[in-house]
C-alpha positions as CSV (number, residue, x, y, z in Angstrom):
1,M,97.2,88.3,115.0
2,R,100.4,89.2,113.2
3,A,100.3,86.8,110.3
4,T,103.3,85.8,108.4
5,A,101.3,84.3,105.5
6,L,98.1,85.6,103.9
7,I,96.4,83.4,101.3
8,Y,93.4,84.7,99.6
9,S,90.9,84.5,96.7
10,S,89.3,87.7,95.3
11,H,87.7,89.1,92.2
12,S,89.2,92.6,92.6
13,R,90.6,94.9,95.3
14,C,88.2,94.2,98.1
15,N,89.0,96.5,101.0
16,V,89.5,94.3,104.1
17,I,92.0,92.1,102.4
18,H,93.8,94.7,100.4
19,N,93.7,97.7,102.7
20,D,93.4,96.3,106.2
21,L,95.6,93.2,105.8
22,I,98.1,94.2,103.1
23,V,98.6,97.9,102.6
24,Q,98.2,98.8,106.3
25,R,100.7,96.1,107.2
26,A,103.2,97.7,104.9
27,L,102.5,101.2,106.1
28,H,103.1,100.1,109.7
29,G,106.4,98.4,108.7
30,R,109.2,98.3,111.1
31,D,112.0,99.0,108.6
32,N,110.2,100.2,105.5
33,K,106.8,100.7,103.9
34,R,107.5,98.6,100.8
35,I,105.3,96.0,98.9
36,L,107.3,93.9,96.5
37,F,105.0,92.4,93.8
38,L,106.1,89.3,92.0
39,P,103.9,88.4,88.9
40,M,106.4,85.7,87.7
41,S,103.8,83.0,87.5
42,E,102.2,84.7,84.5
43,T,102.9,82.9,81.2
44,P,104.1,84.6,78.0
45,R,101.7,86.2,75.5
46,D,102.7,85.7,71.8
47,G,106.2,84.9,72.9
48,D,106.6,88.1,74.9
49,E,107.3,87.5,78.6
50,R,106.3,91.0,80.0
51,P,102.7,91.9,79.0
52,R,100.9,89.5,81.3
53,Q,103.2,90.3,84.2
54,E,102.7,94.0,83.6
55,F,98.9,93.7,83.4
56,S,98.9,91.8,86.7
57,Y,100.9,94.5,88.4
58,E,98.7,97.3,86.9
59,S,95.6,95.6,88.4
60,F,97.1,96.4,91.8
61,R,99.0,99.6,91.0
62,W,95.9,101.7,90.7
63,F,94.9,100.7,94.3
64,F,98.3,101.1,95.8
65,R,98.7,104.6,94.3
66,F,96.0,105.9,96.8
67,Y,98.4,105.2,99.6
68,E,101.6,106.8,98.2
69,R,100.7,110.0,100.1
70,F,101.1,108.0,103.3
71,G,104.6,106.8,102.3
72,L,103.6,103.5,100.7
73,E,106.3,102.1,98.3
74,H,105.4,99.4,95.8
75,A,107.4,97.9,92.9
76,P,107.2,94.8,90.7
77,F,110.0,92.5,89.7
78,Y,109.5,90.8,86.3
79,W,110.8,87.5,85.1
80,T,112.7,87.6,81.8
81,S,114.9,85.0,80.2
82,D,117.8,87.5,79.9
83,L,118.0,88.5,83.6
84,R,121.5,89.2,84.8
85,K,123.1,88.4,88.2
86,E,123.0,92.0,89.3
87,D,119.3,92.1,88.5
88,V,118.6,89.0,90.6
89,D,120.8,90.3,93.4
90,V,118.4,93.3,93.6
91,L,115.5,90.8,93.8
92,W,117.1,88.9,96.7
93,R,117.6,92.1,98.7
94,A,114.1,93.3,98.1
95,L,112.7,89.8,98.8
96,A,114.5,89.6,102.1
97,S,113.7,93.1,103.3
98,S,110.3,94.3,102.0
99,E,107.7,94.5,104.7
100,V,105.2,92.7,102.4
101,V,105.8,90.5,99.4
102,I,103.0,89.4,97.1
103,L,103.3,86.3,95.0
104,G,100.9,86.9,92.1
105,G,98.6,84.9,89.9
106,G,99.1,82.7,86.8
107,H,100.2,79.1,86.7
108,S,101.5,77.6,89.9
109,T,104.1,75.4,88.3
110,T,105.4,78.1,86.0
111,G,106.1,80.4,88.9
112,L,107.7,77.7,91.1
113,W,110.0,76.7,88.2
114,R,111.1,80.3,87.7
115,Y,111.7,81.0,91.5
116,K,113.8,77.9,91.7
117,E,115.6,78.6,88.4
118,L,116.7,82.0,89.7
119,G,118.4,80.4,92.7
120,A,119.9,77.6,90.7
121,R,121.2,79.7,87.8
122,F,122.7,82.6,89.7
123,D,123.7,81.1,93.1
124,G,123.7,77.3,92.6
125,E,120.9,77.0,95.2
126,P,117.5,76.0,93.7
127,G,115.8,76.4,97.1
128,K,117.1,80.0,97.7
129,F,113.8,81.7,97.1
130,G,111.9,79.4,99.5
131,R,114.7,79.7,102.1
132,I,114.4,83.5,102.0
133,L,110.6,83.2,102.4
134,H,111.0,81.2,105.5
135,E,113.6,83.6,106.9
136,R,111.0,86.3,106.4
137,R,108.5,84.3,108.4
138,K,110.9,83.9,111.3
139,R,111.4,87.7,111.3
140,G,107.6,88.3,111.3
141,L,107.4,89.7,107.8
142,L,104.3,89.1,105.7
143,T,104.2,87.1,102.5
144,V,101.0,87.2,100.5
145,G,99.7,84.8,97.8
146,F,96.7,84.9,95.6
147,S,95.7,82.6,92.8
148,A,99.0,80.8,91.9
149,G,100.7,82.5,94.8
150,A,98.2,81.1,97.3
151,D,98.9,77.6,95.9
152,Q,102.7,78.2,96.1
153,L,102.6,79.3,99.8
154,S,100.7,76.2,100.8
155,Q,102.3,72.8,101.7
156,H,101.2,71.3,98.4
157,L,99.7,72.6,95.1
158,F,96.0,72.0,95.2
159,R,95.9,71.9,91.4
160,R,98.1,68.9,91.5
161,V,96.6,66.8,94.3
162,W,95.9,64.1,91.7
163,D,99.6,63.9,90.7
164,S,102.2,61.5,92.0
165,P,104.0,62.3,95.3
166,G,106.9,64.7,94.9
167,D,105.3,66.7,92.1
168,N,103.2,68.9,94.3
169,D,105.3,70.6,97.0
170,G,104.8,74.3,97.7
171,F,106.9,76.6,99.9
172,G,105.0,75.6,103.0
173,L,104.7,79.0,104.7
174,A,101.2,77.9,105.4
175,R,102.4,74.7,107.0
176,N,100.4,71.5,106.4
177,T,97.8,73.5,104.6
178,L,96.0,73.2,101.2
179,V,93.6,75.7,99.6
180,T,91.5,75.9,96.6
181,L,90.6,79.3,95.2
182,H,87.4,80.7,93.7
183,H,85.7,77.9,95.6
184,E,82.0,77.0,95.4
185,P,80.2,74.3,97.3
186,S,79.8,72.3,94.1
187,R,83.5,71.6,94.4
188,N,83.4,70.3,97.9
189,G,84.2,66.8,96.6
190,D,87.6,68.1,95.6
191,L,88.2,69.3,99.1
192,W,87.4,65.9,100.6
193,H,89.6,64.2,98.0
194,A,92.5,66.5,99.0
195,A,91.9,65.9,102.7
196,R,91.9,62.1,102.2
197,R,95.1,62.2,100.2
198,F,96.9,64.5,102.6
199,P,95.5,63.6,106.1
200,D,98.3,65.6,107.7
201,C,97.0,68.8,106.0
202,F,94.1,71.1,106.8
203,V,92.2,71.8,103.6
204,F,90.1,75.0,102.9
205,G,88.0,76.2,100.0
206,L,88.3,80.0,99.6
207,P,85.4,81.7,97.8
208,N,85.8,85.2,96.3
209,D,86.4,87.3,98.5
210,S,88.0,85.4,101.4
211,A,91.3,84.7,103.0
212,I,93.3,82.8,105.6
213,Q,95.9,84.4,107.8
214,V,98.5,82.0,109.1
215,D,101.4,82.0,111.5
216,W,103.3,79.1,113.1
217,G,106.3,78.4,115.3
218,V,107.8,76.3,118.0
219,L,106.7,76.4,121.6
220,P,109.2,76.2,124.5
221,S,108.0,72.5,124.9
222,G,109.2,71.8,121.4
223,N,105.7,71.3,120.1
224,I,104.8,73.1,116.9
225,W,101.9,75.6,117.0
226,Q,99.9,76.9,114.0
227,L,97.2,79.5,114.1
228,Y,94.7,80.3,111.3
229,E,92.4,83.3,111.2
230,L,89.6,83.1,108.7
231,V,88.6,86.3,106.7
232,I,85.3,87.0,104.9
233,D,85.4,90.2,103.0
234,T,82.1,91.7,101.6
235,T,83.4,95.2,100.8
236,W,83.7,95.0,97.0
237,D,80.3,96.2,95.9
238,E,80.7,97.0,92.2
239,P,77.3,95.9,90.7
240,S,78.9,94.4,87.6
241,D,81.0,92.1,89.7
242,A,78.1,90.9,91.9
243,F,78.1,87.4,90.4
244,H,81.8,86.8,91.2
245,V,81.9,88.0,94.8
246,K,80.5,84.9,96.5
247,T,80.9,86.2,100.0
248,R,78.3,88.9,99.3
249,Q,76.0,86.0,98.5
250,G,76.6,84.5,101.9
251,A,79.4,82.1,101.0
252,L,81.6,80.9,103.9
253,I,85.0,79.1,103.9
254,D,84.4,75.4,103.4
255,H,86.6,72.8,105.2
256,F,86.8,69.0,105.3
257,D,88.9,66.8,107.6
258,H,90.3,63.5,106.3
259,L,87.3,61.7,107.8
260,G,85.0,63.6,105.5
261,R,83.4,65.8,108.1
262,H,82.4,69.3,106.8
263,W,82.7,72.6,108.5
264,A,82.0,76.1,107.2
265,F,84.0,79.0,108.8
266,H,82.8,82.5,109.3
267,G,85.0,85.6,109.2
268,G,86.9,86.0,112.4
269,D,86.9,82.3,113.3
270,R,90.2,80.9,114.4
271,V,91.8,77.5,114.4
272,V,94.8,76.5,116.4
273,R,96.7,73.3,115.9
274,I,99.4,71.8,118.1
275,T,101.6,69.0,116.8
276,S,104.7,67.3,118.3
277,Q,107.9,67.2,116.3
278,D,107.3,63.5,115.5
279,N,103.6,64.1,114.6
280,R,102.5,61.6,117.2
281,Y,100.6,64.3,119.0
282,D,98.1,66.2,116.9
283,R,95.4,68.3,118.5
284,A,93.4,71.2,117.2
285,W,90.7,73.6,118.4
286,M,88.5,76.2,116.7
287,T,86.3,79.1,117.7
288,A,82.6,79.0,116.9
289,G,80.0,81.5,118.2
290,G,82.4,82.8,120.8
291,R,83.2,79.3,122.1
292,I,86.3,77.1,121.9
293,L,85.5,73.7,120.4
294,D,87.7,70.7,120.2
295,Y,88.4,70.3,116.5
296,W,88.0,66.5,116.4
297,T,85.1,66.0,118.8
298,R,83.3,69.3,118.1
299,E,82.6,69.4,121.8
300,P,83.2,72.5,124.0
301,S,86.8,72.7,125.2
302,V,88.1,73.2,128.7
303,H,90.3,75.9,127.2
304,T,89.0,79.4,127.4
305,S,91.1,81.1,124.7
306,V,93.7,80.4,122.0
307,E,96.3,81.9,124.3
308,D,95.3,79.4,127.0
309,I,95.8,76.5,124.5
310,L,99.3,77.7,123.5
311,A,100.3,78.2,127.1
312,S,99.3,74.7,128.1
313,H,101.2,72.9,125.4
C-alpha cells in the first residue's frame, strides 16, 4: 500500500512507524528525499513562540540524523507572528514538493488556526494549506500526523466531537475518519459517542504505538474507494517507557461502528470502503485471519481480495 496519509500515536520513535513508514518513504522519494516537519500546533511558552516548536523538532531530529548518510533531508518550519511573505512562500514550495510532510503535536485548534491564517494573511486564501495537502494526496505524496496532526488530518477533530457542528472540521486527508490518540479500552465509550454522532465516519482508537495508513480516490465507475491499513508497532523497548507503549502489552486498535458494535484490529489488518458520490451506496469489507469479511454482517465475503473488491465496484 502506498498511503497518502499516515495517522499515528506513539510514545517515542518506534521503528516500524518512524523508519519503515516515514523515513524509508522519504528515502525512496521520486523527486527528493526531504521530510518537512511542522510543529506549528505547539503553544507559546512564557510568551516565546519558538521553544516548544524547537523541542518538538529536536525530539525527531536525533532519529532523522541517523539517515543523513543515506541522503535524508529534514527541516522544520516554525510559526512566528512576524513571518514575512517571502518566508511563507518558502513554506508553500516545501509543503507542495516534500516527499513527506509531518504535522506535529500540540493543540489541534491552535495549529488549524495558524495554517489557515497563513493562507488568509499572505494570499487571501484561508484554505490554501488544506488545498495543498489534497494536491499532495492526488500526486501520491505522504502527509503524516501525530497528536494534534493526527486530529487535523482526520475529517473532524476528535477532541471536539462534543462541540456544535462546524467547529470540528479537519483537513480530511483521512476521509470520513476520526481517531483518538493514546487510546485505552477505558475510553471506548468516547469512541462509541463519536461513531453515533458521525455515522458517516469510521472511528478508531489508536494506542501507543499504532497507526493507520490511508489512501482514497475515485474509481472509473465514479464510486469513491478508501483503503485503511492498520499498524501495530512493538519495536520501542526502552524499559523506562514500558508503561506507555500499550502495544507491547497486547493492545490492539479499537473500533466502533455507529450501531455500537466493537472490533479490535491487529497489525496488518485492512479495511476497504466503497461509497457512491451521493452516499446512497456505502459498503465496506475487512480482513481478519486471512479472510475477507463483510464489514456490516461480519460474514465471509464472496470477494477474495481487496483488489477484487475495487475491481468489482
